[in-house]
C-alpha positions as CSV (number, residue, x, y, z in Angstrom):
1,M,58.3,40.7,37.4
2,S,57.0,37.3,36.1
3,V,55.0,37.0,32.9
4,K,51.5,35.6,33.6
5,P,50.1,33.2,30.9
6,T,47.1,35.0,29.6
7,V,44.6,34.1,26.9
8,M,45.2,36.1,23.7
9,P,42.4,38.6,23.0
10,I,40.0,37.8,20.1
11,S,38.7,40.0,17.3
12,P,35.4,41.8,17.8
13,N,34.0,39.8,14.8
14,D,34.7,36.5,16.6
15,A,32.9,37.8,19.6
16,R,30.0,38.9,17.5
17,S,29.9,35.5,15.8
18,A,29.9,33.7,19.2
19,I,27.1,35.9,20.5
20,R,25.1,35.5,17.3
21,V,25.5,31.6,17.4
22,Y,24.5,31.7,21.1
23,K,21.3,33.6,20.4
24,Q,20.5,31.4,17.4
25,L,20.9,28.2,19.4
26,E,18.7,29.5,22.2
27,A,16.0,30.5,19.7
28,D,16.3,27.1,17.9
29,I,15.9,25.2,21.2
30,L,12.8,27.3,22.1
31,R,11.3,26.7,18.7
32,L,11.8,23.0,18.9
33,R,10.3,22.8,22.4
34,E,7.2,24.7,21.1
35,D,7.0,22.2,18.2
36,I,7.1,19.3,20.7
37,K,4.5,20.9,22.9
38,R,2.2,21.4,19.8
39,K,3.1,17.9,18.5
40,T,3.8,19.3,15.0
41,C,7.0,17.4,14.4
42,N,8.8,14.1,14.7
43,I,9.2,14.2,18.5
44,P,12.2,11.8,19.0
45,A,14.1,13.6,16.2
46,A,13.3,17.0,17.8
47,Q,14.5,15.8,21.2
48,R,17.8,14.5,19.7
49,A,18.2,17.9,18.0
50,I,17.6,19.7,21.3
51,A,20.2,17.6,23.0
52,M,22.7,18.3,20.2
53,K,22.0,22.0,20.3
54,Q,22.4,22.1,24.1
55,R,25.8,20.5,23.8
56,Q,26.8,23.1,21.2
57,L,25.4,25.8,23.6
58,T,27.6,24.6,26.5
59,Q,30.7,24.8,24.1
60,I,29.8,28.3,23.0
61,Q,29.1,29.3,26.7
62,S,32.6,28.1,27.7
63,Y,34.1,30.0,24.8
64,I,32.2,33.2,25.9
65,R,33.3,32.7,29.5
66,Q,36.9,32.1,28.5
67,Y,37.1,35.4,26.5
68,H,34.9,37.5,28.8
69,I,32.5,38.3,26.0
70,D,29.7,40.6,27.2
71,L,26.3,39.5,26.0
72,D,24.6,42.9,26.7
73,Q,27.0,44.6,24.4
74,F,25.4,42.6,21.6
75,D,21.9,43.8,22.6
76,Q,23.2,47.4,22.5
77,R,24.7,46.9,19.1
78,E,21.4,45.4,17.9
79,A,19.5,48.5,19.3
80,E,22.0,50.8,17.5
81,R,21.5,48.9,14.2
82,H,17.8,49.2,14.6
83,R,18.1,53.0,15.2
84,Q,20.3,53.3,12.1
85,A,17.7,51.4,10.0
86,I,14.9,53.7,11.1
87,R,17.1,56.7,10.3
88,R,17.6,55.4,6.8
89,Q,13.9,54.8,6.4
90,H,13.2,58.4,7.5
91,A,15.7,59.7,5.0
92,I,13.8,57.9,2.3
93,F,10.6,59.4,3.5
94,E,12.2,62.9,3.4
95,D,13.5,62.3,-0.1
96,Q,10.0,61.4,-1.2
97,R,8.6,64.6,0.4
98,R,11.2,66.7,-1.4
99,S,10.5,65.1,-4.7
100,K,6.8,66.2,-4.4
101,V,5.4,62.6,-4.2
102,P,2.0,63.3,-2.6
103,G,1.6,61.5,0.7
104,K,-1.1,59.0,1.4
105,H,-3.3,61.4,3.4
106,S,-2.4,64.5,1.4
107,L,-5.1,66.7,-0.2
108,E,-4.3,65.6,-3.7
109,S,-4.5,61.9,-2.8
110,K,-7.8,62.4,-1.0
111,R,-9.2,64.3,-3.9
112,A,-8.0,61.6,-6.4
113,R,-9.6,58.9,-4.2
114,L,-12.9,60.7,-3.6
115,D,-13.4,62.1,-7.1
116,R,-17.0,61.2,-8.2
117,S,-16.6,62.6,-11.7
118,I,-16.4,59.0,-13.0
119,D,-20.1,58.5,-12.5
120,E,-21.0,61.1,-15.2
121,I,-19.3,59.3,-18.0
122,K,-21.2,59.8,-21.3
123,P,-21.3,57.2,-24.0
124,P,-19.5,58.2,-27.2
125,A,-21.5,60.0,-29.8
126,L,-23.2,57.9,-32.5
127,P,-22.6,58.5,-36.2
128,P,-24.9,61.2,-37.9
129,Q,-28.5,60.2,-38.7
130,I,-29.7,59.5,-42.2
131,N,-32.4,62.0,-43.3
132,L,-35.7,60.2,-44.1
133,P,-39.0,61.7,-45.0
134,P,-41.1,62.5,-42.0
135,V,-43.3,59.7,-40.7
136,V,-46.9,60.1,-39.4
137,P,-47.5,57.5,-36.8
138,S,-51.3,57.3,-37.1
139,E,-51.2,56.8,-40.9
140,Q,-48.5,54.1,-40.5
141,A,-50.6,52.3,-37.9
142,K,-53.7,52.3,-40.2
143,L,-51.6,50.8,-43.1
144,R,-50.1,48.2,-40.8
145,R,-53.5,47.1,-39.4
146,A,-54.9,46.8,-43.0
147,A,-51.8,44.7,-44.0
148,E,-52.2,42.4,-41.0
149,E,-55.9,41.9,-41.7
150,S,-55.4,40.9,-45.3
151,M,-52.6,38.5,-44.3
152,R,-54.9,36.8,-41.7
153,Q,-57.7,36.3,-44.2
154,A,-55.2,34.8,-46.7
155,R,-53.9,32.4,-44.1
156,E,-57.4,31.3,-43.0
157,S,-58.4,30.5,-46.6
158,V,-55.3,28.5,-47.2
159,A,-55.8,26.5,-44.0
160,K,-59.4,25.7,-45.0
161,Q,-58.4,24.4,-48.4
162,R,-55.6,22.3,-46.9
163,A,-58.1,20.7,-44.4
164,Q,-60.5,19.8,-47.2
165,L,-57.7,18.2,-49.3
166,E,-56.5,16.1,-46.3
167,Q,-60.0,14.9,-45.6
168,Q,-60.4,13.7,-49.2
169,I,-57.0,11.9,-49.2
170,E,-57.9,10.2,-45.9
171,M,-61.2,8.9,-47.3
172,Q,-59.4,7.4,-50.3
173,R,-56.6,5.8,-48.1
174,R,-59.1,4.3,-45.7
175,G,-61.0,2.5,-48.6
176,K,-57.8,1.0,-50.0
177,Q,-56.7,0.0,-46.5
178,L,-59.9,-2.0,-45.8
179,A,-59.5,-3.9,-49.1
180,L,-55.9,-4.7,-48.3
181,E,-56.7,-5.9,-44.8
182,Q,-59.4,-8.3,-46.1
183,Q,-56.9,-9.8,-48.6
184,E,-54.3,-10.2,-45.8
185,R,-56.8,-12.0,-43.6
186,L,-57.7,-14.5,-46.3
187,K,-54.0,-15.1,-47.1
188,S,-53.1,-15.8,-43.5
189,K,-56.0,-18.2,-43.0
190,A,-54.9,-20.2,-46.0
191,S,-51.2,-20.3,-44.9
192,Q,-52.2,-21.4,-41.4
193,R,-54.3,-24.2,-42.7
194,S,-51.5,-25.5,-44.9
195,E,-49.0,-25.1,-42.0
196,S,-51.1,-27.2,-39.7
197,I,-51.5,-29.9,-42.3
198,R,-47.7,-29.9,-42.8
199,Q,-47.1,-30.1,-39.0
200,V,-49.4,-33.1,-38.6
201,Q,-47.7,-34.9,-41.5
202,N,-44.2,-34.2,-40.0
203,E,-45.3,-35.4,-36.5
204,V,-46.6,-38.7,-38.0
205,K,-43.3,-39.1,-39.8
206,N,-41.3,-38.3,-36.7
207,V,-43.2,-40.8,-34.5
208,I,-42.6,-43.6,-37.0
209,A,-38.8,-42.7,-37.4
210,N,-38.4,-42.3,-33.6
211,E,-40.0,-45.7,-32.8
212,A,-37.6,-47.4,-35.3
213,A,-34.6,-45.5,-33.9
214,R,-35.6,-46.4,-30.4
215,R,-35.9,-50.1,-31.2
216,R,-32.5,-50.0,-33.0
217,K,-30.9,-48.2,-30.1
218,A,-32.3,-50.7,-27.6
219,A,-30.9,-53.6,-29.6
220,E,-27.5,-51.9,-29.8
221,E,-27.5,-51.1,-26.1
222,K,-28.4,-54.7,-25.2
223,R,-25.6,-56.0,-27.5
224,D,-23.1,-53.5,-26.0
225,A,-24.1,-54.4,-22.5
226,M,-23.5,-58.1,-23.2
227,M,-20.1,-57.4,-24.8
228,K,-19.2,-55.2,-21.9
229,A,-20.1,-57.8,-19.3
230,A,-18.1,-60.4,-21.2
231,H,-15.1,-58.1,-21.5
232,E,-15.3,-57.1,-17.8
233,K,-15.4,-60.8,-16.8
234,E,-12.3,-61.4,-18.9
235,L,-10.6,-58.4,-17.4
236,A,-11.5,-59.4,-13.8
237,K,-10.1,-62.9,-14.5
238,Q,-6.8,-61.4,-15.9
239,N,-6.6,-58.9,-12.9
240,A,-7.1,-61.7,-10.4
241,Q,-4.3,-63.8,-12.1
242,R,-2.0,-60.7,-12.2
243,A,-2.8,-59.9,-8.5
244,A,-2.1,-63.5,-7.5
245,E,1.2,-63.4,-9.4
246,A,2.2,-60.0,-8.0
247,K,1.3,-61.2,-4.5
248,A,3.4,-64.3,-4.9
249,N,6.3,-62.2,-6.3
250,E,6.0,-59.7,-3.4
251,E,6.0,-62.5,-0.8
252,A,9.0,-64.1,-2.5
253,R,10.8,-60.7,-2.5
254,I,9.9,-60.0,1.1
255,R,11.1,-63.5,2.1
256,K,14.4,-63.0,0.2
257,E,14.8,-59.5,1.7
258,K,14.3,-60.9,5.2
259,A,16.7,-63.7,4.6
260,D,19.3,-61.3,3.2
261,N,18.8,-58.9,6.1
262,L,19.1,-61.8,8.6
263,A,22.3,-63.0,6.8
264,R,23.7,-59.5,6.7
265,Q,22.8,-58.9,10.4
266,K,24.4,-62.2,11.3
267,A,27.5,-61.4,9.3
268,V,27.7,-57.9,10.9
269,R,27.2,-59.5,14.4
270,E,29.9,-62.0,13.7
271,Q,32.2,-59.3,12.5
272,Q,31.3,-57.2,15.5
273,A,31.9,-60.2,17.8
274,K,35.2,-60.9,16.2
275,K,36.2,-57.3,16.5
276,E,35.1,-57.1,20.1
277,A,36.9,-60.4,20.9
278,Q,40.0,-59.1,19.2
279,H,39.6,-55.7,21.0
280,K,39.2,-57.6,24.3
281,R,42.3,-59.7,23.6
282,A,44.3,-56.6,22.8
283,V,43.0,-54.8,25.9
284,A,43.7,-57.9,28.1
285,E,47.2,-58.2,26.5
286,M,47.8,-54.5,27.2
287,M,46.5,-54.8,30.7
288,K,48.8,-57.8,31.3
289,R,51.8,-55.9,29.9
290,M,50.8,-52.9,32.0
291,D,50.6,-55.1,35.2
292,E,54.0,-56.6,34.5
293,A,55.5,-53.2,33.8
294,S,53.8,-51.8,36.9
295,K,55.2,-54.6,39.1
296,K,58.7,-54.0,37.7
297,Y,58.2,-50.3,38.2
298,Y,57.1,-50.5,41.8
299,A,60.0,-53.0,42.5
300,L,62.4,-50.5,41.1
301,V,60.7,-47.7,43.1
302,K,61.1,-49.7,46.3
303,K,64.8,-50.4,45.4
304,D,65.2,-46.7,44.7
305,H,63.7,-45.9,48.1
306,D,66.0,-48.4,49.9
307,L,69.1,-47.1,48.1
308,R,68.1,-43.5,49.1
309,K,67.7,-44.6,52.7
310,A,71.1,-46.3,52.5
311,L,72.6,-43.2,51.0
312,E,71.1,-41.1,53.8
313,Q,72.6,-43.6,56.4
314,I,76.0,-43.3,54.8
315,T,75.8,-39.5,54.7
316,N,75.0,-39.5,58.4
317,E,77.9,-41.9,59.1
318,M,80.3,-39.8,57.1
319,Q,79.2,-36.7,59.2
320,H,80.1,-38.6,62.4
321,A,83.2,-40.3,61.0
322,K,84.6,-36.9,60.0
323,V,84.9,-36.2,63.8
324,R,85.5,-39.6,65.3
325,N,87.4,-42.0,63.0
326,P,88.5,-40.3,59.8
327,E,90.3,-43.5,58.5
328,V,86.8,-45.0,57.7
329,M,86.0,-42.0,55.5
330,D,87.5,-43.4,52.3
331,D,85.6,-46.7,52.5
332,L,82.4,-44.8,53.1
333,R,83.0,-42.5,50.2
334,E,83.7,-45.5,47.9
335,H,80.5,-47.1,49.2
336,R,78.5,-43.9,48.5
337,T,79.7,-43.6,44.9
338,R,78.7,-47.3,44.3
339,I,75.2,-46.6,45.8
340,N,75.0,-43.4,43.6
341,E,75.8,-45.4,40.5
342,Q,73.2,-47.9,41.4
343,L,70.6,-45.1,42.0
344,V,71.3,-43.7,38.5
345,M,70.9,-47.2,37.0
346,V,67.6,-47.8,38.9
347,E,66.3,-44.3,37.9
348,R,67.1,-45.0,34.2
349,Q,65.3,-48.3,34.3
350,A,62.3,-46.9,36.2
351,N,62.0,-44.0,33.7
352,S,62.0,-46.3,30.7
353,I,59.4,-48.6,32.4
354,F,57.3,-45.6,33.5
355,A,57.3,-44.3,29.9
356,E,56.2,-47.8,28.7
357,V,53.4,-47.7,31.3
358,Q,52.3,-44.3,30.1
359,R,52.4,-45.4,26.5
360,I,50.2,-48.4,27.3
361,E,47.8,-46.2,29.3
362,K,47.5,-43.8,26.4
363,K,46.8,-46.7,24.0
364,L,44.2,-48.1,26.3
365,G,42.6,-44.7,26.5
366,E,42.5,-44.6,22.7
367,M,41.0,-48.0,22.6
368,Q,38.2,-47.1,25.1
369,P,35.1,-45.4,23.7
370,K,35.3,-41.7,23.9
371,Q,33.0,-39.4,25.9
372,V,32.3,-36.3,23.8
373,V,32.2,-33.0,25.7
374,D,30.4,-30.1,24.0
375,N,32.1,-27.0,25.2
376,T,30.3,-24.7,22.8
377,A,27.0,-24.5,24.8
378,G,25.7,-22.0,27.2
379,L,26.2,-18.4,28.1
380,R,30.0,-18.7,28.7
381,S,30.8,-19.4,25.1
382,W,28.2,-17.3,23.2
383,H,31.2,-15.4,21.8
384,R,32.4,-18.5,19.9
385,D,29.7,-18.0,17.3
386,V,29.9,-14.3,17.0
387,L,32.9,-14.2,14.6
388,S,32.5,-17.7,13.1
389,S,32.9,-17.9,9.3
390,G,29.3,-18.9,8.8
391,H,29.4,-22.6,7.6
392,G,28.2,-23.8,11.0
393,R,25.6,-21.0,11.4
394,R,21.8,-21.4,11.4
395,Q,20.3,-20.3,8.1
396,L,16.7,-19.5,7.1
397,S,15.5,-21.7,4.3
398,Q,14.7,-20.0,1.0
399,G,10.9,-20.5,1.6
400,Q,11.0,-18.9,5.0
401,R,13.1,-16.0,3.6
402,T,10.5,-15.4,0.8
403,M,7.7,-15.6,3.3
404,I,9.3,-13.0,5.6
405,Q,9.9,-10.7,2.6
406,K,6.3,-11.0,1.5
407,T,5.0,-10.4,5.0
408,C,7.2,-7.3,5.4
409,A,6.8,-5.8,1.9
410,N,4.5,-3.0,3.1
411,L,6.4,-2.1,6.3
412,S,8.3,1.2,6.7
413,P,12.1,1.2,6.3
414,D,12.8,1.3,10.0
415,Q,10.5,-1.6,10.7
416,K,12.2,-3.5,7.8
417,S,15.6,-2.9,9.3
418,R,14.3,-4.2,12.7
419,V,13.1,-7.4,11.0
420,A,16.5,-7.8,9.3
421,D,18.2,-7.4,12.7
422,L,16.0,-10.0,14.2
423,V,16.8,-12.5,11.4
424,A,20.5,-11.8,11.8
425,R,20.4,-12.3,15.5
426,W,18.5,-15.6,15.0
427,E,21.0,-16.8,12.5
428,Q,23.9,-16.0,14.9
429,G,22.3,-18.4,17.4
430,S,20.4,-16.0,19.6
431,D,17.1,-17.5,20.9
432,V,14.8,-14.8,19.6
433,D,11.2,-15.8,18.9
434,L,11.4,-14.8,15.3
435,G,7.8,-15.5,14.2
436,G,6.3,-13.8,17.3
437,E,8.5,-10.7,17.0
438,I,7.8,-10.2,13.3
439,Q,4.1,-10.7,14.0
440,N,4.2,-8.0,16.6
441,I,5.8,-5.5,14.2
442,V,3.4,-6.4,11.4
443,A,0.4,-6.2,13.8
444,A,1.4,-2.7,15.0
445,Q,1.8,-1.5,11.3
446,T,-1.6,-3.1,10.3
447,A,-3.4,-1.5,13.3
448,Q,-1.9,1.8,12.4
449,K,-3.1,1.5,8.8
450,A,-6.6,0.3,10.0
451,Q,-6.8,3.4,12.3
452,A,-5.9,5.7,9.5
453,L,-8.4,4.0,7.2
454,G,-11.1,4.3,9.9
455,G,-10.3,8.0,10.3
456,A,-10.6,8.4,6.5
457,I,-13.9,6.6,6.5
458,A,-15.2,8.6,9.4
459,L,-14.3,11.8,7.6
460,Q,-16.0,10.9,4.4
461,G,-19.3,10.7,6.2
462,T,-22.5,8.7,5.5
463,A,-24.4,8.2,2.2
464,R,-27.5,10.4,2.0
465,H,-29.9,7.9,0.5
466,I,-32.0,5.4,2.5
467,K,-31.1,1.7,2.0
468,R,-33.8,-1.1,1.9
469,E,-36.6,1.2,3.0
470,R,-34.8,1.8,6.4
471,S,-32.4,4.5,7.3
472,A,-28.9,2.9,7.6
473,V,-27.4,6.1,9.0
474,A,-27.5,5.4,12.7
475,Q,-26.2,1.8,12.3
476,N,-23.4,2.9,10.0
477,N,-22.3,5.6,12.4
478,Y,-22.4,3.2,15.4
479,H,-20.3,0.6,13.6
480,R,-17.8,3.1,12.3
481,L,-17.2,4.5,15.8
482,R,-16.8,0.9,17.1
483,M,-14.3,0.1,14.4
484,I,-12.2,3.2,15.1
485,Q,-12.3,2.5,18.8
486,H,-11.3,-1.1,18.3
487,S,-8.4,-0.2,16.0
488,E,-7.1,2.3,18.5
489,D,-7.3,-0.2,21.4
490,S,-5.5,-2.9,19.3
491,V,-2.6,-0.4,18.6
492,K,-2.3,0.4,22.3
493,Q,-2.3,-3.3,23.2
494,A,0.3,-4.1,20.6
495,S,2.7,-1.4,21.9
496,Q,2.1,-2.5,25.5
497,A,2.8,-6.1,24.6
498,A,6.1,-5.0,22.8
499,T,7.3,-3.0,25.8
500,E,6.3,-5.8,28.2
501,A,8.2,-8.4,26.2
502,A,11.3,-6.2,26.2
503,T,11.1,-5.7,29.9
504,N,10.5,-9.4,30.6
505,Q,13.5,-10.4,28.4
506,G,15.6,-7.9,30.3
507,E,14.5,-9.2,33.6
508,A,15.1,-12.8,32.5
509,L,18.7,-11.9,31.6
510,A,19.0,-9.8,34.7
511,G,18.4,-12.9,36.8
512,L,21.7,-14.3,35.5
513,F,23.7,-11.2,36.1
514,P,22.2,-9.4,39.2
515,K,24.9,-6.7,39.1
516,L,23.9,-5.7,35.6
517,R,20.1,-5.6,36.2
518,S,19.3,-2.1,35.0
519,S,21.9,-1.9,32.2
520,V,20.8,-5.3,30.8
521,T,17.2,-4.1,30.6
522,R,18.4,-0.9,28.9
523,M,20.4,-2.9,26.3
524,V,17.5,-5.2,25.5
525,G,15.2,-2.2,25.3
526,N,17.4,-0.7,22.6
């Protein structure tokens, strides 16, 4: 009987763990899907998490199938655990009952809850009263009324006396005041008169002084103007002289420069002509040597050809002579060796001459001007730049780099990394539209911020008061709604433009590689 290869059984704990993980993953996936439906999470991240959990789920499923684990068994165990928990709970209830803890709805609890005796709480007793002689209210009232009356009369008399005193004081004060006012009036009149006299005197003085000063200033200005005119005339004369000298110097310098340039150009031309003549002579000499060598070479080639024909002829004759007249064979053999020797000699000469011709050709090629071929252009050699050391690479200038950093200062980290990737791709020779792409990213971010700001403004409502005697409420609301709508539209347009640009780029590349159409678009999209 053969031994079948079987899987080893696993422990119940492993099976339980597998089932528990399986249930947990299922629950997680359900929860994430709910979150996505409610849009209460980062949706791409949640989708990635779902994909990962599904992969783990397939692994666990294969494990469960391999070891024939029964999922219902887990449910039974759960039910059993639940039953045990309830049993334990009831045991606790039973203990409480035994220990005479009154239940919630027991008579004692109800009595304690519904007891109204709290409403009849009495305040604590006050300390014992002090014994005073008995009071008769009517007598007291009489006494009080008499006291009040006497007090009122006293107050009235005091008030009357005070009023009389104040009247007397007021009369005295008013008399003094009138006398003082009269004195003040006289004083002020006298001071005004003296002040006006002083002012008139001052004005007269000022007029005289001003007139003298004006005359003096006019004379000074006239003198200054004359001196200035003379000075300017002198300056103009000097400037004219200087300008004439400078012009003459400049013309002389220009003439000298022109002459120098002409002489230099002439010398360069002569040198060039000499070089060219020399080059031509050298080339002509080379060509002549090459022609001679070629003639020699072709003569030798012809000789070689003739010798080979002769050799072929002799070989044929030897074939026939073998049969017909063998006595000629020796002569023929001798003849053939001679021809072979000649062939070797001719070949050696031809080889040396051919080498000479090649050498001359190479020299001529070196002497001819070179046509430069750039083999680092185009799609077929994009990989040449990928691993280059960097000295031949494009580089952003420091100013551009600073500008990009300032532009992207407020972007989120993922947008910053996108910008860095764009810059790196541009530096490696890719033809990305750097400015446009960065503008798209920044515009999307700005629109998002504007939308958030609009939302915040919309939430904070309108001011209650009325501006410039008109209600600004309706206008404000209208403009706010327009602003929010516009910002949302611009966000949509920016995102559409970005996707369209990606698609267009993909299709443009796809035209070059029709087989890769879909995959190229996908790569560019990423």
